[in-house]
N, C-alpha and C positions, 0 to 999 in steps of 0.2 A: 504494500500499499504506500504509494508515493506521497500521500497526504501528510504522513508523519514527517517526512523530510521537509515538506513545505511549511509546516507548522514550526519546525525548528529554525528554518530560514526566516520566518516572520519574527520569531524571538530574537535571532541574531541581529536583524535589521533594526528592531526596536533598541536593542542594547547599543548599537552604533549611533543612533540618532538621539537618545535621551540620556540624561545624567541619572545615576542610581536613585537619587531622591525622587525624580520624576517617574522612574519605572515603578516605584513603590506605590504611586498614586494612579496608575493606569486603571481606569474603570471599565472601558470597553475598547475593542478594536473592531473597526468596521472595514470589511474588505469589499472590493468590486471585482466580480468574477463573471467572465463571459463563457458561453458554452464551448468556444474553441480553445479554451485553456485546458480542457480535459480534467476538470476538477469537480467532484461531486460534493455539493454543499453539505450533505448529511455526513458523508464520510470525513470531510474536513472538520466539521464540528466534533465528531467523534474522536478524531485524531488530536484535536486541540484539547479536549477533556483528558484524553490518556496522557498526553505529554505534560500537561499541568499537574495531573495527579502523581505522575512518576518522576518527573525531572524538574519542572519549573513550578514548584509549589508556591513560590511568591506571587504567582499570577492566579491563585486559587479564587480570588474575588473578581477576576476580570472576565467579562462577557464577550464572546466572539459573535459578531453579526456578519452575515454574508448577504450582500446585495447582488443578486443575480440580474445581469443585464442581457438584453437581446442582441442577436447578431444584426448589424446593419451593413448594408452594401450601398455603394454609390454607383449608379449606372454611368458607364463611360459614354454611352450614346446620347442619353437625354439629360444626364446630370441629376436625376431624381434620386433621393435617398429612400431606400426601402428596407422594411424589417423582413428578415429571412424567416420563413415559415417551414417547418419540417425539413430543414436543411436544403431547401430549394432556393438556390442563388439566382433568382430571376427578378428583374425589375417589375415592380407593381404597376408602374406607369406604361411602359412600352413593351414589356414582356420579354426583353432580350436578357440572356444570361449575363451575369457579372461576377467576377471574382475580386472586385475591388472592395474588400472588407474595411470598413471604417470604425467598426466597433464590434466587440464580441470575443477578442482573444486576450482581454485583460485578466490579469491577476494582480491586483494592486491593493496596497493598504491605503484606503480612502481617507479614514479619519481615526484618530486615537483621542479618546476622551479621558481627561484626568479628573480625579475628585478634588 
Protein backbone atom coordinates (compact mmCIF):
# COMPACT_ATOMS: atom_id res chain seq x y z
CA UNK A 1 0.00 0.00 0.00
CA UNK A 2 1.76 3.14 -1.24
CA UNK A 3 -0.52 5.35 0.86
CA UNK A 4 1.70 4.66 3.91
CA UNK A 5 4.72 6.15 2.13
CA UNK A 6 2.59 9.10 1.00
CA UNK A 7 1.56 9.80 4.59
CA UNK A 8 5.18 9.62 5.73
CA UNK A 9 6.09 12.07 2.96
CA UNK A 10 3.34 14.43 4.16
CA UNK A 11 4.79 14.36 7.68
CA UNK A 12 8.33 14.96 6.35
CA UNK A 13 7.06 17.92 4.32
CA UNK A 14 5.37 19.39 7.39
CA UNK A 15 8.58 18.93 9.42
CA UNK A 16 10.51 20.84 6.73
CA UNK A 17 8.01 23.71 6.62
CA UNK A 18 7.07 24.21 10.27
CA UNK A 19 8.96 24.83 13.49
CA UNK A 20 8.62 22.17 16.25
CA UNK A 21 6.29 24.38 18.32
CA UNK A 22 4.06 24.87 15.26
CA UNK A 23 4.00 21.13 14.54
CA UNK A 24 2.62 20.57 18.02
CA UNK A 25 -0.27 22.92 17.20
CA UNK A 26 -1.40 21.31 13.93
CA UNK A 27 -5.12 20.67 14.17
CA UNK A 28 -5.90 19.55 10.63
CA UNK A 29 -4.26 18.80 7.32
CA UNK A 30 -6.31 19.30 4.17
CA UNK A 31 -5.19 17.59 0.98
CA UNK A 32 -6.27 18.21 -2.61
CA UNK A 33 -6.36 14.91 -4.50
CA UNK A 34 -7.28 14.27 -8.11
CA UNK A 35 -8.30 10.90 -9.57
CA UNK A 36 -5.19 10.74 -11.75
CA UNK A 37 -2.96 10.77 -8.65
CA UNK A 38 -3.97 7.12 -8.11
CA UNK A 39 -4.70 7.64 -4.43
CA UNK A 40 -7.75 6.21 -2.72
CA UNK A 41 -9.05 8.69 -0.12
CA UNK A 42 -10.26 5.97 2.26
CA UNK A 43 -6.97 4.08 2.08
CA UNK A 44 -5.08 7.34 2.59
CA UNK A 45 -7.10 8.14 5.72
CA UNK A 46 -6.57 4.61 7.04
CA UNK A 47 -2.83 4.88 6.35
CA UNK A 48 -2.79 8.25 8.14
CA UNK A 49 -4.44 6.73 11.21
CA UNK A 50 -2.00 3.79 11.19
CA UNK A 51 1.10 5.98 10.88
CA UNK A 52 -0.15 8.33 13.60
CA UNK A 53 -0.87 5.41 15.92
CA UNK A 54 2.43 3.61 15.36
CA UNK A 55 5.02 6.25 14.43
CA UNK A 56 3.81 9.83 14.71
CA UNK A 57 1.86 9.87 17.96
CA UNK A 58 2.43 13.61 18.34
CA UNK A 59 -0.18 14.05 15.60
CA UNK A 60 -2.84 12.00 17.41
CA UNK A 61 -5.13 15.04 17.68
CA UNK A 62 -4.62 15.98 14.03
CA UNK A 63 -7.41 15.39 11.54
CA UNK A 64 -6.79 14.54 7.87
CA UNK A 65 -9.27 15.91 5.35
CA UNK A 66 -9.16 14.89 1.71
CA UNK A 67 -10.68 17.22 -0.88
CA UNK A 68 -11.29 15.09 -3.97
CA UNK A 69 -11.35 17.17 -7.15
CA UNK A 70 -12.58 16.20 -10.63
CA UNK A 71 -10.53 15.80 -13.77
CA UNK A 72 -10.76 18.84 -16.03
CA UNK A 73 -9.55 19.00 -19.62
CA UNK A 74 -9.14 21.95 -21.95
CA UNK A 75 -10.07 21.35 -25.56
CA UNK A 76 -7.30 22.33 -27.96
CA UNK A 77 -9.87 22.81 -30.75
CA UNK A 78 -12.44 25.12 -29.12
CA UNK A 79 -10.79 26.14 -25.84
CA UNK A 80 -13.66 24.88 -23.68
CA UNK A 81 -12.84 23.45 -20.23
CA UNK A 82 -14.81 20.27 -19.50
CA UNK A 83 -15.19 17.87 -16.61
CA UNK A 84 -14.15 14.32 -17.46
CA UNK A 85 -16.91 11.80 -16.75
CA UNK A 86 -16.14 8.06 -16.49
CA UNK A 87 -12.60 8.70 -17.78
CA UNK A 88 -13.94 9.87 -21.15
CA UNK A 89 -11.56 12.63 -22.18
CA UNK A 90 -13.96 14.31 -24.61
CA UNK A 91 -14.85 18.00 -24.88
CA UNK A 92 -18.41 18.66 -23.68
CA UNK A 93 -18.74 21.53 -26.18
CA UNK A 94 -17.50 20.13 -29.50
CA UNK A 95 -17.17 16.40 -28.78
CA UNK A 96 -13.52 16.10 -29.79
CA UNK A 97 -11.11 14.08 -27.65
CA UNK A 98 -8.56 15.98 -25.58
CA UNK A 99 -5.59 14.86 -23.52
CA UNK A 100 -4.91 18.38 -22.23
CA UNK A 101 -5.49 17.77 -18.51
CA UNK A 102 -5.63 21.01 -16.51
CA UNK A 103 -6.78 19.50 -13.22
CA UNK A 104 -7.01 16.06 -11.70
CA UNK A 105 -3.47 14.79 -11.14
CA UNK A 106 -2.86 16.76 -7.96
CA UNK A 107 -1.76 15.39 -4.64
CA UNK A 108 -1.15 18.55 -2.65
CA UNK A 109 -1.19 19.76 0.91
CA UNK A 110 -3.81 22.43 0.41
CA UNK A 111 -4.12 23.81 3.94
CA UNK A 112 -2.73 23.21 7.42
CA UNK A 113 -4.72 24.56 10.35
CA UNK A 114 -3.09 25.31 13.69
CA UNK A 115 -4.80 25.57 17.09
